[in-house]
Steps between C-alpha positions, in 0.01 A plus 500: 500500500826696510504839694495798281845679446490877522777733421634811665797731451837432654479853625159488652263726294136438430425169656434181325391429141433192275765347276341639189517844620856460611596373153314803340680751712849351484658735744320613822418875520751543788776356292486162665470156345188274551549201715254219588354502859613140544677247294266196442618140503474278198179306500633200294804303622821534296459134406151582363638818318767287347241343276379836363629690193632855525150665435333282770774576739459857418134493600573318816731776616342804356136421625632524856647854459251663245201398694250749343553343149253223416614167401378568134687840486828351639493195268430739205801717592729193546396318185555811285826587654679164512436394132685443180719816552721283721735288286494191727186310623617513861508884507786471748725205440774384734859413373761329711858627467801502718324372805208741498153522343448797276133619490478638150257812524600643149277289252237777458466760229776728616748233622523630861344399828270805497292326243378263768312773677455753232317251264228491766490856640315662208217219553499567884496867436223531240284247705569715812383819304169328400449368861549852645300671230790710383423728206830664467769389278782329698844649431771244588809697613808294543879553543708220378863390549462296178263206525175623657460769224475260206300242688251768597496638160427163350220433751317833477545576120166584351309369817166709490472760775870515572801708404865411596793736553844342569804703607841333482866634556617570149854388577413233744359197310637259255468566111242216478308622784473843362411376140233287657339803656543767239357276217184418704179524302166618648318832465474517888881451560757763582873444577720779626868481571631722779844647560550346833506153659232266602456640854444838334231354287334312792515811726348707215202256456432480869495881520243519212295224669476693829422841351143551618438813291599313180274205597212739537569675153542157318185360664313805358649407156397130533835353603633321818841361564609140591828320492642197341822497714537247778366775734167375373363212703360361170870449390602325822214246546562328170871471580430296805352234280835369340656445845213279583509332169885435502466335854214285379682413175815377678286295736303346210834411322645342827766755520381570855283316760178658625575743773866535408631861500645672203711818465417774252747728337376813330686769309365822667450858406164627603439209744172409358592152380673372821212658701263271301710211621464630856124505469515142354690383796248664724227332305645153583777427254791353692760756401804508738729777374395795276825589340503859377767542218599853416756630234739787569217725611505304819274715720300186595804289588612775729156528652489131587859521644447816714119564553560852329361584163718777343451607144756784540762333266603504136261344262683244278397398143555132478439213251189408700309830459161380626675487846658848469293642780573673823136555626355161510122586533370164612732482795242737661252214516743282684587776735135551581456125583820476713390806690196289607277651213545841673430769238614782703841342572538424144402859385759643743788282342375601139496866596852462613589327176341801301672756725847360570525210243535238779343337804566222755282235627490383856656193636167334546416563126846358402419172678208458275728505196683182609354306190661753263860481376654780301773454255643687198702431189752725328503548132805262456318231711178536300682452172710209644187326611334522153805345350562234760140374505487500132832311450439247791131429439402645155249727679473858371380781727473868487682746724224536770477126538878488518496740791266274682707183403823655624355619827359150553852355444633730762213408738569133485883554538433728809229276669540146363118500461409237238122550513328467151509840352294673240649795319272739338622544140355840413586560136610345173867525428402645153382822686854560592688357219813728509555445867451109471727489188766694680465263792549204261811671368340545161409867510564720195470873535459554133165304486156625623291304751303316221790374324635379832162324564560306187845399616373410857237274337775321310718461803223381734268311267208704645267653241462886503176570673231654291501812741856584362464401141177694452644835611820471282352718220206642679397875461608715795178671602583664831787748481427747793784574748449735781682629800396340828340851611277486190321162564166653612499717188550206280209316665274805453616527129412135418157531679429839341416603868 
């Protein structure tokens, strides 16, 4: 019998709790993130996992980390999450192009990798509420840089016992990302644009989360907050699955031999997706290098180069908006681990980040980052990669995947490392049609993003996803835009609290 995994805050408050409680809370009361007390090893061999489908693989991984869920509960969550809402039977197919394997994580309802975790989170959360006898309505409070918002809205829309409020930077997402959110149906959904960037939205949400007086007031009125951001461990655990699955699939297809190492490249903003790969490595997947790909907001690249995390810099709006982030929340979990699971040491560093906007890790901590490689791609390099891979291989990718592909090319040039490599392909190119068409040299400023989607489909031979065609003429239901200082008021207005 596997040992129970318990969760505690990266900043040390309140001892240990069960997985279902951590999922319900989202963020710890001290502002920390929940982390497992140990990372369990896979029970089945990777050769055995290679015989399983995605759902069965998900169970093998998630049962080890969500130990207070029964087999029946977990299998219910998995079967309802990974169903016909995905447009491929495989859930996460792998395509080979230009000497790398692209793990396509965008075949869900909102055509971005966030679907992989946000399809299951509502089931994990409502199951957790029942397990813990929660009578309050759960209010999902989320900041988004473009993709989490829609995926969370789609997951929680009309789920009994929940409401969801999403904040996004009004001028910091693609037109199709915005249209996806503001047309969202569901009586329990609320979408609010803010005059500010993603970091402003995320900081505002964390502030609301840690307001103890507000929590008491809302509890009295029958509400409690939780999160659908990757700060929620219930978001992170399902993401580990596809790294286990991708290795097993390459093994099954004879692309690698049992025990061979692979590299993983992840386009990175909030650090959750690459952290999931780090956890997969620690669970026994032979991942050699974790290649962290940044866009022009290269705070993570600089961190891996110098050991100093410094958000004191200009915020750049790029063609890969989901990565336009200067405060990478999930990095805190990694910092906690490389500090020897020392909550006080981590809390001190996070206090410096809050106070001075920067902190520096010790040489000993830096040594534990040897498996990470940081790279970044400029806007020109991102566009050139989209064009080059499409013209050379007929493979179409979005801007975020192109950042990863560009960084991977630089890595190979720099190191000569020819290890089999999986690149996380995180969104459909149709989510960023203007940027992709511009990269292909076929942009047209006179046309809207939907007209460009038609042209992109013609050029590429790839059908327009239902997620795009269905919102073309959909009614705009969410029109609220507030100043970042008024986020709390907007939440209370929606809840009539």
